[in-house]
C-alpha positions in Angstrom: -83.3 23.3 -86.9 -82.9 25.7 -89.7 -80.6 28.7 -89.0 -82.2 32.1 -89.3 -79.9 34.9 -90.4 -79.6 37.7 -87.9 -78.5 40.2 -90.4 -76.6 40.9 -93.6 -73.5 41.7 -91.5 -70.7 39.2 -91.5 -70.6 37.0 -88.3 -67.3 37.4 -86.5 -65.4 34.2 -85.7 -65.2 34.1 -81.9 -62.2 31.8 -82.1 -60.1 34.3 -84.0 -61.1 37.5 -82.2 -58.4 39.7 -80.8 -58.0 42.8 -78.6 -61.1 44.4 -77.1 -63.5 42.1 -79.1 -61.7 39.0 -77.7 -61.9 40.5 -74.2 -65.7 41.2 -74.5 -66.3 37.8 -76.0 -64.6 36.2 -72.9 -66.7 38.3 -70.6 -69.9 37.2 -72.4 -68.9 33.6 -72.1 -67.9 34.0 -68.4 -71.0 36.0 -67.3 -73.5 34.0 -69.2 -71.8 30.7 -68.2 -71.8 29.3 -71.7 -69.0 27.9 -73.9 -69.8 30.0 -77.0 -70.6 33.5 -78.1 -74.2 34.0 -79.2 -74.7 35.1 -82.8 -76.2 38.4 -81.7 -72.8 39.5 -80.3 -70.8 38.0 -83.2 -72.9 40.0 -85.7 -72.1 43.3 -84.1 -68.4 42.6 -83.4 -67.2 44.5 -86.5 -67.2 47.5 -84.1 -65.9 46.9 -80.6 -68.0 50.0 -79.5 -71.2 48.5 -80.8 -70.3 45.1 -79.3 -69.6 46.7 -75.9 -72.9 48.6 -76.0 -75.0 45.6 -77.0 -73.3 43.5 -74.3 -73.9 46.2 -71.6 -77.5 46.4 -72.6 -78.0 42.6 -72.4 -76.0 42.4 -69.2 -77.6 45.3 -67.4 -81.2 44.7 -68.3 -81.7 41.0 -69.1 -79.1 39.4 -66.9 -79.5 41.8 -63.9 -83.3 41.7 -63.7 -85.0 40.8 -60.5 -87.4 38.7 -62.6 -86.7 35.0 -62.8 -84.8 34.0 -66.0 -87.8 32.0 -67.2 -90.2 34.9 -66.8 -87.8 37.4 -68.4 -87.3 35.0 -71.3 -91.0 34.4 -71.7 -91.5 38.2 -71.9 -88.8 38.5 -74.6 -90.3 35.6 -76.5 -93.8 37.2 -76.4 -92.5 40.5 -77.6 -90.4 38.9 -80.3 -93.4 36.9 -81.5 -95.6 40.0 -81.6 -93.0 42.0 -83.5 -92.5 39.1 -85.9 -88.7 39.0 -85.4 -88.1 35.4 -86.4 -84.5 35.3 -85.2 -85.3 36.8 -81.8 -88.4 34.6 -81.4 -86.3 31.5 -82.1 -83.6 32.5 -79.6 -86.1 33.2 -76.8 -88.2 30.2 -77.6 -85.2 27.9 -77.2 -84.1 29.8 -74.1 -87.6 29.4 -72.6 -87.6 25.7 -73.4 -84.2 25.3 -71.8 -85.5 27.0 -68.7 -88.4 24.5 -68.5 -91.3 26.6 -69.8 -94.1 24.3 -70.9 -95.1 24.2 -74.5 -98.7 25.2 -73.7 -97.4 28.3 -72.1 -95.2 29.1 -75.1 -98.1 28.6 -77.4 -100.2 31.0 -75.3 -97.4 33.6 -75.2 -97.3 33.6 -79.0 -101.0 33.4 -79.9 -103.3 33.8 -76.9 -101.7 36.0 -74.3 -105.0 36.8 -72.6 -105.4 33.1 -71.7 -102.5 33.2 -69.3 -102.8 34.2 -65.6 -100.1 34.9 -63.1 
């Protein structure tokens, strides 16, 4: 898969982070139960305050929702596709696939939302 740049900001190296950034990166890996720090967080790690704010937003809205992870990710994918954010669309597409969302559903979320029913 081709990598899609998230921004013109330098991507922080999660392996060499220190201080508060290292602490937040550790929290991200622990809470999300993943062995890596997603690019979104590495891209904003130039400022510990921005990193903390971004992480709090993701944690308190996306990770704490009462919706199933699959439904929440499908919503994020559909919004990303509609807003033409290629990076976000790719992230949420892959997350949806990882959560078992069918390809036909993903196609409808992107191009024919009215064809879906609950």
